[in-house]
C-alpha positions as CSV (number, residue, x, y, z in Angstrom):
1,M,-37.4,43.9,-68.8
2,I,-40.8,42.2,-69.0
3,L,-39.2,39.0,-67.5
4,I,-38.1,41.1,-64.5
5,L,-41.7,42.2,-63.9
6,V,-43.1,38.7,-64.1
7,L,-40.7,37.7,-61.3
8,C,-41.3,40.8,-59.1
9,L,-44.1,41.8,-56.7
10,G,-45.9,45.1,-56.6
11,A,-48.9,46.9,-55.5
12,V,-52.3,45.3,-54.6
13,S,-55.8,46.4,-55.6
14,A,-59.2,45.0,-54.6
15,N,-61.7,42.8,-56.4
16,V,-59.6,41.8,-59.4
17,G,-60.3,38.0,-59.3
18,T,-63.4,35.9,-58.8
19,A,-64.9,34.6,-55.5
20,K,-62.4,31.8,-55.7
21,E,-59.3,34.0,-55.6
22,S,-57.0,32.9,-52.8
23,L,-53.6,34.1,-53.8
24,R,-52.5,37.3,-55.5
25,L,-49.2,38.5,-56.9
26,S,-49.1,42.1,-58.2
27,I,-46.9,44.6,-59.9
28,G,-47.2,48.3,-59.1
29,Q,-45.6,51.5,-60.3
30,S,-42.8,51.1,-57.7
31,G,-42.2,47.6,-59.1
32,L,-42.1,49.0,-62.6
33,N,-39.5,51.5,-61.6
34,F,-37.5,48.8,-60.0
35,A,-37.7,46.7,-63.1
36,S,-36.6,49.7,-65.2
37,D,-33.6,50.3,-62.9
38,V,-32.6,46.7,-63.0
39,S,-32.9,46.5,-66.8
40,A,-30.7,49.6,-67.1
41,H,-27.9,47.6,-65.5
42,M,-28.5,44.8,-68.0
43,L,-28.2,47.0,-71.1
44,T,-24.5,46.5,-71.4
45,E,-25.1,42.7,-71.4
46,L,-27.8,43.0,-74.1
47,E,-25.6,45.3,-76.2
48,K,-22.7,42.8,-76.0
49,F,-24.8,39.8,-76.9
50,A,-26.6,41.7,-79.7
51,A,-23.5,42.8,-81.6
52,G,-23.2,40.3,-84.4
53,G,-26.3,38.4,-83.3
54,L,-29.5,39.7,-84.9
55,K,-29.8,38.9,-88.6
56,L,-32.1,40.5,-91.1
57,P,-33.6,38.7,-94.1
58,D,-32.1,39.3,-97.6
59,I,-33.9,41.8,-99.8
60,K,-34.3,41.1,-103.5
61,G,-35.1,43.7,-106.2
62,D,-33.4,46.3,-108.4
63,V,-30.8,46.1,-105.6
64,D,-30.1,42.9,-103.7
65,I,-29.2,43.4,-100.0
66,T,-27.7,40.4,-98.3
67,G,-25.9,39.4,-95.2
68,L,-27.5,42.1,-93.0
69,R,-26.4,41.6,-89.4
70,L,-26.6,43.8,-86.4
71,S,-23.0,45.0,-85.6
72,G,-23.7,47.6,-82.9
73,L,-26.4,48.5,-80.4
74,K,-26.7,51.2,-77.8
75,L,-29.7,51.3,-75.5
76,E,-31.1,53.9,-73.1
77,K,-33.0,53.1,-69.9
78,P,-36.5,52.0,-70.7
79,V,-39.7,53.6,-69.5
80,L,-42.3,51.3,-68.1
81,S,-46.0,52.0,-67.7
82,V,-49.3,50.2,-67.6
83,I,-51.9,50.7,-70.3
84,P,-55.2,50.1,-68.5
85,N,-57.2,47.1,-69.7
86,T,-54.4,46.2,-72.2
87,G,-51.0,45.4,-70.8
88,L,-47.6,46.7,-69.9
89,N,-45.9,49.2,-72.2
90,V,-42.1,49.2,-72.5
91,R,-40.8,52.3,-74.3
92,T,-37.1,52.5,-75.2
93,P,-36.2,55.9,-76.6
94,G,-33.2,56.7,-78.7
95,V,-32.1,53.1,-79.6
96,Q,-28.9,53.4,-81.8
97,L,-28.4,50.6,-84.3
98,Q,-25.5,49.8,-86.6
99,V,-26.1,47.1,-89.3
100,K,-23.6,45.8,-91.8
101,G,-24.2,43.9,-95.0
102,N,-23.6,43.6,-98.8
103,W,-25.4,45.1,-101.8
104,R,-25.6,44.4,-105.5
105,Y,-27.2,46.6,-108.1
106,N,-29.0,44.7,-110.9
107,G,-29.6,47.6,-113.3
108,W,-27.9,48.6,-116.5
109,I,-24.6,47.9,-114.8
110,S,-23.7,45.2,-112.3
111,V,-22.1,46.7,-109.2
112,T,-21.5,45.2,-105.8
113,G,-20.2,46.5,-102.5
114,S,-20.6,46.5,-98.7
115,L,-22.7,48.9,-96.7
116,T,-23.1,50.2,-93.2
117,L,-26.4,51.4,-91.8
118,T,-26.7,53.6,-88.8
119,S,-30.0,54.6,-87.2
120,K,-31.5,56.1,-84.2
121,L,-35.1,55.0,-83.4
122,D,-37.7,54.9,-80.6
123,L,-39.1,51.5,-79.8
124,S,-42.4,50.9,-78.0
125,V,-43.6,47.4,-77.1
126,T,-46.9,46.4,-75.3
127,A,-47.1,43.0,-73.7
128,G,-50.4,41.6,-72.5
129,A,-51.1,38.5,-70.3
130,Y,-53.9,36.1,-69.9
131,A,-55.0,33.1,-67.7
132,D,-54.0,29.9,-69.5
133,M,-56.5,27.6,-67.8
134,V,-55.5,24.6,-70.0
135,N,-51.9,24.7,-68.8
136,N,-52.8,26.2,-65.4
137,R,-50.6,29.2,-65.5
138,F,-50.4,32.8,-66.7
139,A,-49.0,33.5,-70.2
140,T,-47.8,36.5,-72.0
141,V,-48.8,37.6,-75.4
142,P,-47.7,40.5,-77.7
143,K,-50.2,43.4,-77.8
144,G,-48.4,45.9,-79.9
145,C,-45.0,47.0,-81.3
146,S,-44.0,50.2,-83.0
147,V,-40.7,51.6,-84.3
148,S,-40.2,55.2,-85.3
149,Y,-37.0,56.5,-86.8
150,R,-35.3,59.6,-85.6
151,S,-32.5,59.2,-88.1
152,F,-31.5,56.7,-90.8
153,Y,-28.4,56.6,-93.0
154,I,-26.9,54.0,-95.3
155,D,-23.3,54.3,-96.3
156,L,-22.4,52.3,-99.4
157,H,-18.7,53.1,-98.9
158,N,-18.6,54.6,-102.3
159,S,-20.1,58.1,-102.9
160,F,-20.3,57.6,-106.6
161,Y,-23.1,55.1,-106.1
162,S,-24.9,56.8,-103.3
163,W,-27.9,57.4,-105.6
164,I,-28.6,53.6,-105.4
165,V,-29.7,53.9,-101.8
166,S,-33.1,55.4,-102.9
167,F,-33.9,52.0,-104.5
168,F,-34.0,50.1,-101.2
169,E,-33.9,52.6,-98.3
170,D,-37.7,52.2,-97.5
171,T,-37.6,48.5,-97.8
172,V,-34.7,48.2,-95.3
173,K,-36.5,50.4,-92.9
174,G,-39.6,48.2,-93.1
175,E,-37.5,45.0,-92.7
176,I,-35.8,46.4,-89.6
177,K,-39.2,47.2,-88.1
178,K,-40.6,43.8,-88.9
179,S,-37.5,41.9,-87.7
180,V,-37.4,43.7,-84.3
181,C,-41.1,43.3,-83.7
182,N,-41.0,39.6,-84.8
183,E,-38.1,39.0,-82.3
184,I,-40.0,40.6,-79.5
185,S,-43.2,38.7,-80.4
186,G,-41.3,35.4,-80.3
187,V,-39.9,36.2,-76.9
188,L,-43.4,37.0,-75.5
189,R,-45.0,33.9,-77.1
190,T,-42.4,31.3,-76.4
191,T,-39.2,32.2,-74.5
192,L,-40.9,34.1,-71.7
193,N,-43.7,31.7,-71.4
194,G,-41.1,28.9,-71.0
195,V,-39.6,30.8,-68.1
196,I,-43.0,31.3,-66.5
197,A,-43.7,27.5,-66.8
198,S,-40.5,26.8,-65.0
199,I,-41.5,28.9,-61.9
200,P,-42.9,26.5,-59.2
201,H,-46.7,26.7,-59.0
202,E,-47.0,25.4,-55.4
203,I,-46.3,26.5,-51.9
204,D,-44.4,23.8,-49.9
205,I,-44.9,23.3,-46.1
206,P,-41.9,21.0,-45.3
207,N,-42.8,17.5,-44.2
208,V,-46.5,18.3,-44.1
209,M,-48.1,19.3,-47.4
210,S,-47.9,21.4,-50.5
211,V,-50.4,23.8,-52.0
212,K,-50.7,23.9,-55.8
213,F,-52.2,26.9,-57.4
214,G,-53.0,28.4,-60.8
215,P,-54.6,31.4,-62.4
216,D,-58.0,32.6,-61.1
217,A,-58.8,35.1,-63.8
218,N,-57.0,37.2,-66.4
219,P,-54.4,39.7,-65.1
220,A,-55.9,43.1,-64.4
221,F,-54.1,46.0,-65.9
222,S,-55.1,49.3,-64.2
223,K,-53.5,52.6,-63.8
224,N,-49.9,52.1,-62.4
225,Q,-50.4,48.4,-61.5
226,I,-50.8,44.9,-62.6
227,D,-52.6,42.3,-60.5
228,L,-52.3,38.5,-61.1
229,P,-55.2,36.7,-59.2
230,A,-54.6,33.1,-58.5
231,Q,-56.5,30.2,-56.8
232,V,-55.8,26.8,-55.3
233,S,-55.7,24.0,-57.8
234,A,-58.0,21.5,-56.2
235,G,-57.5,18.7,-58.6
236,G,-61.2,17.9,-58.7
237,Q,-61.7,17.7,-55.0
238,S,-64.6,19.4,-53.2
239,F,-64.2,21.1,-49.8
240,P,-66.6,21.6,-46.9
241,F,-65.7,25.4,-47.0
242,K,-65.6,28.1,-49.6
243,P,-63.2,30.9,-50.5
244,T,-64.3,34.4,-49.8
245,G,-62.1,36.1,-52.3
246,I,-59.5,38.7,-51.5
247,S,-59.7,42.5,-51.2
248,G,-56.9,44.7,-49.9
249,A,-55.0,47.9,-50.4
250,M,-51.3,48.4,-50.8
251,L,-49.4,49.7,-47.8
252,P,-47.6,53.0,-48.7
253,G,-43.8,53.0,-48.7
254,Y,-43.3,49.5,-50.0
255,M,-42.4,48.2,-53.4
256,G,-45.3,45.7,-53.3
257,C,-47.3,43.0,-51.7
258,I,-48.4,39.4,-51.9
259,L,-51.8,38.3,-50.5
260,L,-52.4,34.7,-49.3
261,S,-55.8,33.7,-48.0
262,D,-56.3,31.1,-45.2
263,Y,-58.4,29.1,-47.7
264,T,-55.2,28.3,-49.6
265,L,-53.7,26.6,-46.7
266,N,-56.9,25.0,-45.5
267,T,-57.5,23.2,-48.9
268,A,-54.1,21.6,-48.5
269,S,-54.8,20.8,-44.9
270,F,-58.1,19.1,-45.8
271,A,-56.4,17.1,-48.6
272,A,-53.3,16.0,-46.7
273,L,-54.2,16.0,-43.0
274,N,-57.7,14.6,-42.7
275,A,-58.7,12.5,-39.6
276,G,-56.0,10.0,-38.6
277,K,-53.2,11.6,-40.6
278,I,-51.6,13.3,-37.6
279,V,-50.4,10.7,-35.0
280,E,-48.1,11.6,-32.1
281,K,-47.0,9.1,-29.5
282,L,-45.0,9.1,-26.3
283,P,-42.3,8.3,-25.9
284,N,-41.0,10.5,-28.7
285,K,-38.0,12.9,-29.4
286,W,-39.2,15.3,-26.8
287,V,-40.0,12.8,-24.0
288,A,-37.8,9.8,-23.4
289,A,-39.1,6.5,-22.0
290,S,-37.2,7.2,-18.8
291,N,-39.2,10.4,-18.2
292,P,-41.3,10.1,-15.0
293,L,-44.4,11.0,-17.1
294,M,-44.0,7.6,-18.7
295,N,-44.9,5.6,-15.5
296,T,-48.1,5.4,-13.6
297,A,-46.1,6.4,-10.4
298,Y,-46.3,9.9,-11.9
299,Y,-50.1,9.9,-11.3
300,K,-50.0,8.3,-7.8
301,T,-51.8,11.3,-6.3
302,K,-53.3,12.9,-9.4
303,L,-55.0,9.7,-10.7
304,P,-55.1,7.3,-7.7
305,G,-57.4,5.0,-9.5
306,L,-54.9,4.6,-12.3
307,Y,-52.0,3.9,-9.9
308,S,-54.1,1.5,-7.8
309,A,-55.0,-0.6,-10.9
310,H,-51.6,-0.5,-12.5
311,P,-48.9,0.4,-9.9
312,D,-45.4,1.3,-11.2
313,T,-46.3,0.4,-14.8
314,P,-45.1,2.0,-18.0
315,I,-47.6,4.2,-19.9
316,T,-47.9,5.0,-23.6
317,Y,-49.7,8.0,-25.0
318,K,-51.3,8.4,-28.4
319,V,-52.7,11.6,-29.9
320,T,-54.6,11.4,-33.2
321,N,-56.4,14.2,-35.1
322,T,-60.1,13.7,-35.6
323,R,-60.3,16.4,-38.3
324,Y,-58.0,18.4,-40.5
325,P,-56.4,21.4,-38.9
326,T,-57.9,24.8,-39.9
327,I,-55.9,28.0,-40.2
328,Q,-57.3,31.5,-40.0
329,F,-55.5,34.8,-40.4
330,L,-57.1,37.4,-38.1
331,H,-56.1,40.7,-36.5
332,Q,-52.3,40.4,-36.7
333,N,-52.3,36.7,-35.8
334,I,-52.4,33.3,-37.3
335,L,-55.0,31.0,-35.6
336,L,-54.8,27.2,-35.8
337,H,-57.6,24.9,-34.6
338,L,-56.8,21.2,-34.2
339,P,-59.3,18.7,-32.7
340,V,-57.6,15.5,-31.4
341,N,-58.3,12.3,-29.4
342,V,-55.9,11.5,-26.6
343,V,-55.5,7.9,-25.3
344,L,-53.5,6.6,-22.3
345,E,-52.6,2.9,-22.5
346,V,-51.2,0.7,-19.8
347,A,-50.2,-2.9,-20.6
348,G,-52.1,-2.6,-24.0
349,I,-55.3,-1.4,-22.3
350,K,-56.9,2.0,-23.1
351,V,-57.4,3.3,-19.6
352,I,-58.4,6.9,-20.4
353,T,-59.7,8.4,-23.7
354,A,-60.5,12.1,-24.1
355,S,-61.1,14.5,-26.9
356,T,-59.7,18.1,-27.0
357,T,-59.5,20.9,-29.4
358,L,-56.3,23.0,-29.5
359,G,-56.4,26.7,-30.3
360,V,-53.0,28.0,-31.2
361,S,-52.2,31.7,-31.7
362,G,-49.1,32.9,-33.3
363,V,-47.4,35.8,-35.0
364,V,-46.2,35.7,-38.5
365,K,-42.8,36.9,-39.8
366,V,-41.0,36.8,-43.2
367,S,-37.4,36.5,-44.1
368,G,-36.2,36.5,-47.8
369,G,-38.9,34.2,-49.4
370,D,-39.8,32.2,-46.3
371,I,-42.8,32.9,-44.1
372,T,-42.7,31.5,-40.6
373,A,-44.7,31.8,-37.3
374,S,-44.0,31.6,-33.7
375,V,-46.5,30.5,-31.0
376,T,-47.7,33.1,-28.6
377,S,-50.4,31.0,-26.8
378,I,-52.1,27.6,-26.8
379,T,-55.5,26.8,-25.3
380,H,-57.5,23.6,-25.2
381,V,-61.0,22.5,-24.3
382,S,-61.4,18.8,-23.4
383,K,-64.1,16.2,-22.9
384,L,-63.7,12.8,-21.2
385,L,-64.9,10.0,-23.5
386,D,-64.0,6.9,-21.5
387,T,-62.2,5.9,-18.3
388,K,-61.4,2.5,-16.9
389,V,-59.7,3.8,-13.8
390,G,-62.3,5.9,-12.1
391,P,-63.0,9.6,-12.3
392,V,-60.5,12.1,-13.8
393,K,-60.9,15.3,-11.6
394,D,-58.5,17.6,-13.5
395,L,-59.0,16.6,-17.1
396,E,-57.6,19.9,-18.5
397,G,-54.6,19.6,-16.3
398,L,-54.0,16.0,-17.6
399,M,-54.5,17.2,-21.2
400,D,-52.1,20.1,-20.6
401,T,-49.4,17.8,-19.5
402,I,-49.9,15.4,-22.4
403,L,-50.3,18.0,-25.1
404,K,-47.3,20.0,-24.1
405,N,-45.2,17.0,-24.8
406,T,-46.8,15.8,-28.0
407,V,-48.9,18.0,-30.3
408,E,-47.8,21.4,-29.1
409,P,-44.0,21.0,-29.9
410,M,-45.1,19.4,-33.2
411,V,-47.3,22.4,-34.1
412,N,-44.6,24.8,-32.9
413,N,-42.0,23.0,-35.1
414,V,-44.2,23.2,-38.2
415,L,-45.0,26.9,-37.6
416,N,-41.3,27.6,-37.1
417,Q,-40.4,25.9,-40.3
418,G,-43.1,27.8,-42.1
419,F,-43.3,27.7,-45.9
420,T,-41.5,29.1,-48.8
421,L,-43.1,31.5,-51.3
422,P,-43.0,30.2,-54.9
423,I,-41.0,33.3,-55.9
424,K,-38.0,32.7,-53.5
425,E,-35.8,31.3,-56.2
426,W,-36.3,34.4,-58.3
427,V,-36.7,37.3,-55.9
428,L,-36.1,37.9,-52.2
429,L,-38.2,40.0,-50.0
430,K,-36.6,42.7,-47.9
431,K,-37.8,45.6,-45.7
432,T,-41.0,43.6,-45.2
433,S,-44.2,44.1,-43.4
434,V,-46.4,41.2,-42.5
435,T,-50.0,41.7,-41.5
436,A,-52.7,39.2,-40.7
437,Q,-55.9,40.7,-42.1
438,Q,-59.4,39.3,-42.1
439,D,-59.0,35.8,-43.6
440,Y,-55.8,36.6,-45.6
441,L,-52.1,37.3,-45.0
442,E,-50.6,40.4,-46.5
443,V,-46.8,40.5,-47.1
444,C,-45.4,43.7,-48.3
445,G,-41.9,44.8,-49.0
446,D,-39.1,45.6,-51.5
447,V,-37.5,42.9,-53.6
448,E,-34.0,41.8,-54.7
449,L,-33.3,39.7,-57.7
450,T,-31.5,36.4,-57.0
451,A,-28.4,35.1,-59.0
452,K,-30.7,32.7,-60.7
453,T,-32.9,35.5,-62.1
454,L,-29.9,37.5,-63.4
455,A,-28.5,34.3,-65.0
456,E,-31.9,33.6,-66.6
457,I,-32.2,37.1,-68.0
458,K,-28.7,36.7,-69.6
459,K,-29.7,33.4,-71.0
460,I,-32.9,34.9,-72.6
461,I,-30.9,37.8,-74.0
462,A,-28.5,35.2,-75.6
463,Q,-31.5,33.3,-77.1
464,I,-33.0,36.5,-78.5
465,V,-29.9,37.6,-80.4
466,G,-28.2,34.2,-80.8
């Protein structure tokens, strides 16, 4: 059940991380309820694996108890809740156990036999979590485990020797408590942390860059919700801008939310797309060499100086970024700012050089675990840097023609491809709401577990009781 929670999203609260927080995953009460419902469907699987799986240590004394093995298990739907400032509590009432084994009385007579133990108990487990800054991930840790018996009966299959039970009944009760809690502790310390380590800790923007992230602070456990604040893993780099942190509130009616600050994407942009990293040329896949734009004849009336100096001559265009692109989430939109230099060359000579800054506005949407955007408007402000063919009267018109065939389709292609959330392999978002807030993107919705998650849960169950 705890694994499901690690892989799910939930509610969002404000001010849980440091000023460097730039990504947040959270689990709210609706997420807890979802995890409880999912785990209820997995109980049959757990019961099947558990039968014959869990072993108890031998007990030595006046009566030796050996070969104790769980032979039957019946579970009820767990109840999940948050213990503020501590962790997540999973309470499973009315657990029914059947254990079989052998006994040997070492008193004034030597008697042996088999036994069957039946019990009904209440199990309560509390799991905490912390920011493992060494391994750059969140980790789980046991915070408490209690077992209380509703009923407990040992059948020695021989009523004549039933009095022997009093010699070891309390010891067996204690061993069951200890074994159950030790198994759960092992899952939280090792098995589950192995699963967490296997979850991708990066956001990939195809063919452009990837953003690596890790914990920002310890998870915050407050009433009805768990928040996991994360930050960009800069790898020792420094940036000419600073994160502003994240604050937000959960939208009602949704299972949960994920918050992503524009700082997260800008750090990757700064690292991967600094000056000169983006180069677009004409001809390209959007404009063939046979396009009229690729010959000075196209500018016969628009740039007479160009045509006069180089009549009917092929042109090449080159657009290069002069700084990393910046991204800002603001008022329902994603804004992209990209400064570039534009060069027109004829016969190997740079005849016109200009600088321009693109401003791209787009709307964001989400499908499954993919976040994409579509362009709604593009503007640019240009400055002529050099001309060898006389004045350029309509510089913005010239830039508009060039940019619409170079950078603009490239930007639109990148936004359309978008990026994949690191939880996509594990959960899919549905019934989503995407809102561009002040400096961060808020994605809210319900979730659905993937086949990989269900298979991983089954694998862990097998490890627990195998």
